[in-house]
N, C-alpha and C positions, 0 to 999 in steps of 0.2 A: 710388125716390125716397129713402125712409127710409134705406136702406144707404148710398146716396150721401152723404146729409146727415151720417150718423153718421161715415163716413170723413173728411169735410171737418172734422167737429168734432173728431175725433181729432188731425187734422193741426194744426188750429188750437190745440188744448191743447198738443201738443208744442211748438210754437213759442212759445207764451206761457211755458210752463215753462222751456223754455231762456233766454229772455229774463231771466226772474226769477233763474235760477240763476246766469247770467253775471253779472248786477248784484251778486249776493251774493258771488260769487267776487272780483269786483273789490274791493268794499269790504273784503273780509277780507284780501285782498293789500296794499292800502293801508295798512290798519291795522297790518300786520306788516312794514311799510316796504319792501315789494317791488313790481316792476312787475307789474300783473295778467296781462300777457302771459306771465310766467315760469310761470304756473299752468296745466297741462294738464287740460281736462275729458274724461273718458272716459264714454261713454254705455254702460252696462251692459245688455246686450241679452238676458239669459236670459229665455226664453219669449215674446220679442217678435217678431212676424211680420217678414220682410223688408221689406215695404211701408212699416212704419212706421220701421224702422232707416234705410231709404234716405231717407225724408223728413228724418230727424234730420240726416243726411249732407248732404243738398241744404241744409239750414238752418245748415251750417256746422260740424257734427261732424266732427273729423278722426281720432277714435280711438274704437274700440269695444272692448268686453271681453266675452268668452263664459266662462261656467262650465265647461262640459261639452264634451269633444272632440266627441262624435257630434253634438251640437247645432249646433256650429260647422260641421261638414262638412256637414250636411244643409242648411244655409242658404248655404254658401259660394258657390256659383254664381249666387245671386240678389242678392247683395249688390254695391254699387257702390264697391268697395275700391280703385278707382284713383285715388280722391282721399282716402281713409281707411285708416288702419292698423288692425290687428286683433291684440289680445292676448288670450292665454288666462290667466285669473285664478282659476279654481277648481283644487281639488286634482287633481293629475295622477298617475294610476297609472302604474307602470313599463310595464305591458303596453299602454299607449295611447300612449306616446312616439312609436313609429314613425309612427303615423297623424298626428300634428300637427306634428312636426319639418318645418321648410320650408313649413308652411302659415301660420303666424302670425308676425308680426314680433317678438313678444316672449313668453316664458313668465314670468309673475309669480309663480309659486307653486312655486319650487324650494325644498323643505325638508328635504333629505337629500344625504348623499354618494351614496347608492345611486341616488337619482333623477337626479342629476347626471351620474353615470357613464353611465346609459343614454341621457340626452340627448347626451352626448359621443359615445358610440358610434353613434347614429342620425345625428348631425350629420356625422361622419366619413364614414358610409356614403353620405350623400346629398351630399356635399361643400358643406357649407353651414357658417356660423358662427351660432349660435343666441344671441340676446341673452336675458338671464335677470335677474329680480330673485330676491333670497334673501327668502322668507317667514319672518317671525319671529312666533312665539307670544308676544306681549309680555305677555300676562297669564297665561302658564303655565296655560292652561285645558286639561284633560284632554280636553274634547269638541271640541277644535279642532286642526286640522293647524298645522304651522309649526315652525320650529327653536327649541329653547330659546335663549334670548339669550345665556346664558353658554357656548354652543358656536359662536356667530357668528363670532368672528374666526378661530378654528381652522378652521372650515369653509370659510369665503372663501379662506384660504390654500391649502387643499386643492383648491379647485374652480378657483382661479386658475391652476394647473398644467395644467388641461385646456384644449388648442389650439382646440378648436372650440365653446368657450362663451366668451361675454363677459358678466361680472358688470357690471350697468349701475345697481344700486342696490338698495334694500330696500322690502319691502311688509310691511303688518300689517293685521289686523282686531282691534281692541281689544275687551275685554269691554263688555257693556252695562252701563254704570254711570253714576253722577252726574257732572256735568260737571267738577267739581274733580278726581275720579279720573281721568276720561277725558283731561283736560289733562296730568296726570301721565304717563299711558302714551304719550301722543304725544310729549311733551317728551322721555322717556326714548329713545324711537325716534330723535328728531331728533338727540340727543347721540350715540347709537351710529352714525347716519349720518355725523355730523361727524368722529368718532374714526377711523372706518374710512377715510374720505377723506383724512384728514391722514396716514395711514401711506404713501399713495402706492403701493400693491401694483401689481405688474406684472399687467396683463391685467384690472384692476379699475378701473372709473370710477363713482364715487358720483355720478351725475347725476340719478337719480330716487329720490325718496322718496314711494312711493305709500301714501296713508293718508287715510282720510276717505271717507264714503259719505253716502247721502241724509240721514241724520239727524245727521251730524256733520262734514260736510266744512269749515264755517266754522271750526270749532275746530281742526280738522286743519291748515288753512292758517295760522292763527295760531301754530300750533306748528312751522311748517317745511314742511308738505306742499308738493310742487310737481306732484303729480298726484292728482286726486280721481276716485272711482268711483262714478257716480251712475246709478241706474237708475230706482228708483220715482218719485223726484221729476220725471223726465223723462217716462216713458212711462205713469205710473200704477200702480195695484197690479197685481201679477202675477197672471196666470190660469194656474192649473196644470191 
């Protein structure tokens, strides 16, 4: 009985959290002069059991994000992905590319020409086109993956020539910092997004600006994000 009540409480908590987050997203979108429907909420599912992921999907989540290839593959058969898309959002090693290409709807963490070439190779082998975002290390942090912002335009031009990759936008994880500094990073990302979009590069569509997580998604939306990646605020603190 206790276990059943605990399960029902977890379900109730997820629903409540999603209601709160959706309201905050709506308010931030309106404040930024946009329709709330333009903002996509991704549920980040790192370490979350499929039973809770599926409940979030039943409650209207249409996009989930996993950090690790092996974790996604271990959950894949249990997930109700007929009504929900899945993205890989964590760092992707080239030796794992073969396992994930064709399994997710998008890879958000492309941060090098080397990785893009491997995604292209495996996409050709599997006869698929892989949607990707270019991950930018907007704070130039040595501890983080992501492309140096100074290399972004040249890298996009090179990847755009790969026929089995579609660049759909940009992604970033800013440094932990005060809100004023955070807004500066988000604003810089949005400006790069707009600049690239304006160049109308073949095989590149700047549709998605993926930035903002549990602690800062409202600020990200106010600075132009249209996809926020929220995990802890939906499912609670991760249990490792």
